[in-house]
Structure formats: structure tokens, C-alpha cells
N, C-alpha and C positions, 0 to 999 in steps of 0.2 A: 825751206831755205829763205823765203821772203820774210817770214816772221823772225828768223834767227838774225839775219843781216840787219833788218830794220830795228830789231830789239837791241842789238849790240851798238848800233849808232846812237840810239836813244840813251842807252846806258852810259855811253861815253859823255853825252851831254850832262847826265845826272852826276857823273863823277866830277865834272868841272864844278858843279854846284856844291857838292858835298865836301871836297877835299879842304877847302878853306875853313869851313865850319869845324871840321874834324881837328884841325890844328888849333883853332881858337879854343874849342871846348876841351879837347884832350890834353893840351899842354898848358895854356893860359888859364884854364878852368873858367872860361867866360862863355856862358850860353848866349851867343850873339843873335838876338831876334831881329837885328837889322841886316843880317847876312843877305837876304834876298834883295833888299833895297840897294845894297852895294853892287850886287850883280846887275840890277836894272840901271843903275847909274853908269856902270861901265858900258852897257848896251846903248844908253842914250848918248854917251860921249862918242861912241862909234857912229851912231846915226847922224849926229850933228856934223862930225868931221867928214863923213862921206857925202852928205847932201850939200853942205856949205862949201867945202873945199876939195871935194873929190879925193879925199885921202882914203886909201884902201884900209879895211879893217886889219889886214895883215901887218900894216905899219902902226895903226892906232893901238893895237894890243901892246906894242912895246913902248908907246908913249904913255898909255894909261898906267902901266905897271909901276914906274917910280912915283907917280902921283898918288896912287892907291897905297903904296908902301908908306910914304911919308905921312899921309893923312891917317892911316890906321895906327901908325906908331904914336902920333900925337893924341889920338883918341884914347889909346890905352894909357899913355903917361898922364894925361890931364884928367880924363873922366873916370877911367876904370881902376887905375892904380890906387887912388885913395880908398876905393871900395875894398880892394884886395887887402890893404894894410889894416883896415878897421875890422874886417870880418874875423870873427873868432872861430868860426867853423866853416867847412866847405858848403854846408847847407845854406848858411847865411850869405855867403858869397854868391851862390847860384841865384838866390832870390833877389839880391841887390842888383846883380848883373842883368837879370831878366828884366827888371823894372827899368834900369837905366837904358838898356839897348832897345827896349820897347818904345820908350820915349824918343830915342834917337831915330828909330824907324819912321816915326811920324814927322820928324824934322826933315829927314831925307825925302820923304814923299812930298811934303809941302814944297821943298826946294825944287824938285823935279816938275811939280805942277806949275810952278811959276815959270820955269824954263820952257817946258813943252807939255801942255796939259792934255794932249790928244794921243790916240794910238800912233805908234811910229814903227815903220818898217822900211826897208830899202832892198833893192835887187842886187845881189852880189853872187856871182857864180851860180846863178839859178838855172843850170843846164843839166840835162839828164846824163847820167853815167851808168853803164852796165857793170854790175858787180856780181859775178857768178850767176848770171841769168836774172838778177833783180835790178830794176831801174831805181836809182837813188839820185838825189840832187848833189851836185859837186860841192855845194857849200856845206852840206852835212858831212861829207867826207873830210873836208878841210877842218871843220870843228872837231871831228873825231880824231884826226891826226894831231891837232893842237892838244886835245885832252891826253893823248898818248905821250906826246913830248913833255907836257907839263908833269904828268904822273911820273915818268921815267926820271926827269931831272930832279923832282922832289925826293923820289926814292933813293937815288944815288947820293944826293946831298945829305939826307938823313942818316945814311949808312956808311958814307965814305969820308965825311968831313968831321972835324972836331966840334964845330958848332952844331952840326946835325946830331952827333952823339950826345951833346949836352941837352939838346931839345928832347931826345928820347929819354934821357935820364930824368928830366923834369916831368915828363909825361908819366913815368912809372911812379916816382915819388919825389915831390918837391922838397920834402924834409931831408931825405937821404942825399939828394943832389946838392942841397946847401951844405951838408956836412962834409962833402968832398971838395968844396971850394967853388962850386958853380954859382954864379950870380943868378939866382932864380928870377928876380924881377926883370933883369935885362933879357934873359932867355925867353921869358913869358911875353915880354913886349915884342921881341923878334918874331916869335911864333904867331902872335896876333897880327902883326904887320904883314907877314908872309901869307897868312890866311886871307887877309883882306885883299892882298895883291892877286892871289890865285882866283878869288871870287870875281874881282873886277875884270881880269883877263878872260875868265869864262863868260862874263856878260858880253864882252866884245865879240867873241866867237859865236855865241848863241844868237846874237842880234842879226847874224847874216841869214838866218832862216826862220826866225820866230817874230811874230808881231807882238809888241809889248805896249804897255802904258804904265805910268808911274805907280799904279796901285797893284801891280802884279807881283811885287816882291814877296808878299806873304806866302804865295803858292810855292815859290822856290825855297823859302825858308823851311816850310813844312816838309817838302821833299828831301831837303838836305838833312833835316833832323831824323827822318825815317831811315835814311841810308847810314847816317853816323851810328845810330843805335843798332841797326842790323849788322853792320860790319864790325862794331866794337869801337868804343870811344878811344881816340888817340892812335888807332891803327890805320895807316894809309892803305895797306893791302886790303883790309876789310872793307874800307869805303869803296874802293874800286870794284871789288868783287860784288858787293851788295848793290852797287849802282848798275852793273851789268845784269845781275839777276832781276832787279826791278824793271829795267828796260825791256828785257825779253818777256817777262810775265805780263807787263802792261800791254805790250804789242800783241801778245797772244790773245789776251782777253778782248782787246779792241777789235782784233781781226776775226776771232772765232765766235765771240759772244755778243758784246755790245760795247761800243766806245764809252758809253756813259758809266760803265762799271770799272774803268781803269783805276780811279781813285779808291774805290771799295777794295779792289784787289791789292793795292799798295798797303792799305791799312790792315787788311787781313794778314798779309805777310808780317807786317810790323807787330801785330798782336801775337802771332804764333811765335815769333822770335822772343818777345817779352815773356811768354808763358813757358817756353821750353828751353831757351838759351838766352837768358837775360843779359849775359855778358857780351853777346854778339857772336858773329861767326868766328872771329879771330881774337876775341877778348879773353882775358885771363879770368878764371874763376877766383872769387875772393878767398883769401886764406882762411 
């Protein structure tokens, strides 16, 4: 029970990391290697707001969201849309976007180093709570609750709104979506902006119980990529399920074998999925 509860809480954290990248890659077709840096920037904003002005991260998360949305929208329109328009194939777009966002990641890291070059952490709801006989920190429960709320809101938006249905259509086939009157460029920009917003909000929630520094973004990007591929590119359900599975497996390995093998366990699962179900847990087989 300890492993299950701790693993699910960790998986909720991973879901926050992966949902944003899943939207950006699955819909906008942008492999955003700066995803982890966006998350760390959200965490840094929460840290600075809490330590400088005593603003609760539960408030900061709603302050960060519109800023992250506007910034991500501009990044897509100014930096990435020209790459989309000139790319003759999906493969070329992926290569170009990887190079562009890789450079953007360095810019973000440099910016954060200028702002706060050290490790940062703060104490928020760091009190023990008993859950089914297992003691966990209240801040982890809050982060998990935030992950559930964001996941539910995103799922309902994708399935119950016209804009969400358009996003799903572009995720399935940009060409077919364009033929039925959907503005693919606008929907892709919207998906990229929402993905950046979710990632930054996840950073705020994660900052309540994780010590970070400006260089930690690459770790989160790799975790997000593993989860996106495991769950199926463009499928939010798959990202959530894959995140929970990864959280439970890593917790079990750390508890029963050796904490140093958690990363090896994550990549083992990743390789098995690539070998036996390359489309992911919920992905569609190619026709």
C-alpha cells in the first residue's frame, strides 16, 4: 500500500510534466525540448513569489497561467510557425523544431541563472498526512489534486467544446482538418500555448515539494518524452495512465531494489513499449 500510494502521487506529478508536451507534440507537431525549462521557470516564479511577497503557490498557479499562455503563443507564432510553413515533410519539421527548442532551452536556462543561480526550495504545507495507513506530505496531496483537476478540465475541454474537438481533429490529421474548414495554424498555436500553460502550472505545484535549480529542466523533458511515447502521442488519457504506471514502477524499484535504478527502470519500460507497442498504450496502429 505504501508503494501504491507513493507511486500514484509520483505519477500525478509526472502527468503534470507530460500533458503539456503531449499537446505540443501531438497537435502542433512540435517536439519541444524546452518543455522542462518552462516547468522550472514556473517553479522559480512560485519560489520568488512565495519568498519575496508570501504569495501562496495556490494563487501563483493562476497568475502564472495567463503569462505562460501568452508567452507560449508568441513563441509559436514568431519562432515556430515559420518552421512549420517552410517544412516540406513532418520529418523536416521535427528536426527543425528540435534544433529551435534546444536553443530556446539554453536561453531559458541562462535567463534563470541570471535571476537565481542556486538551488531553490521553500516550505509549503510540509506537514504529514495519513492516507490509508501511509504517511505522506500534504503538499504532495495538493500537487496530486492539482494534477487531477487540470487533467479533468483538459479532458472535458477536449471532448465537450468545439475548440477541443478541433484540436483533436488536428491531432488526428492536419490535412483532413484543414479540408473541413479548421484553421490548422490557429489551432496548433492554441494547443502549443495550452501545453506551455499546463507545464508552467505543473512547475508551480511541483515546486512545493521538490528542490530545483535552473539546470534541472532536461530531466523533466526526458521524463515527459518517455510518458508521451508510452501513452501514445496526442492522447491525454494515455499520458495520464503512462505517468501513473511510471510512478508506481519507479517507487517499487526504489523501495524494493535500489533508488539508483529508478531511471534504468523508466528506460526499460520505454524500450519495451517501443519494441512491442510502438504506437503507445492508447495510440492507433498505422493504417
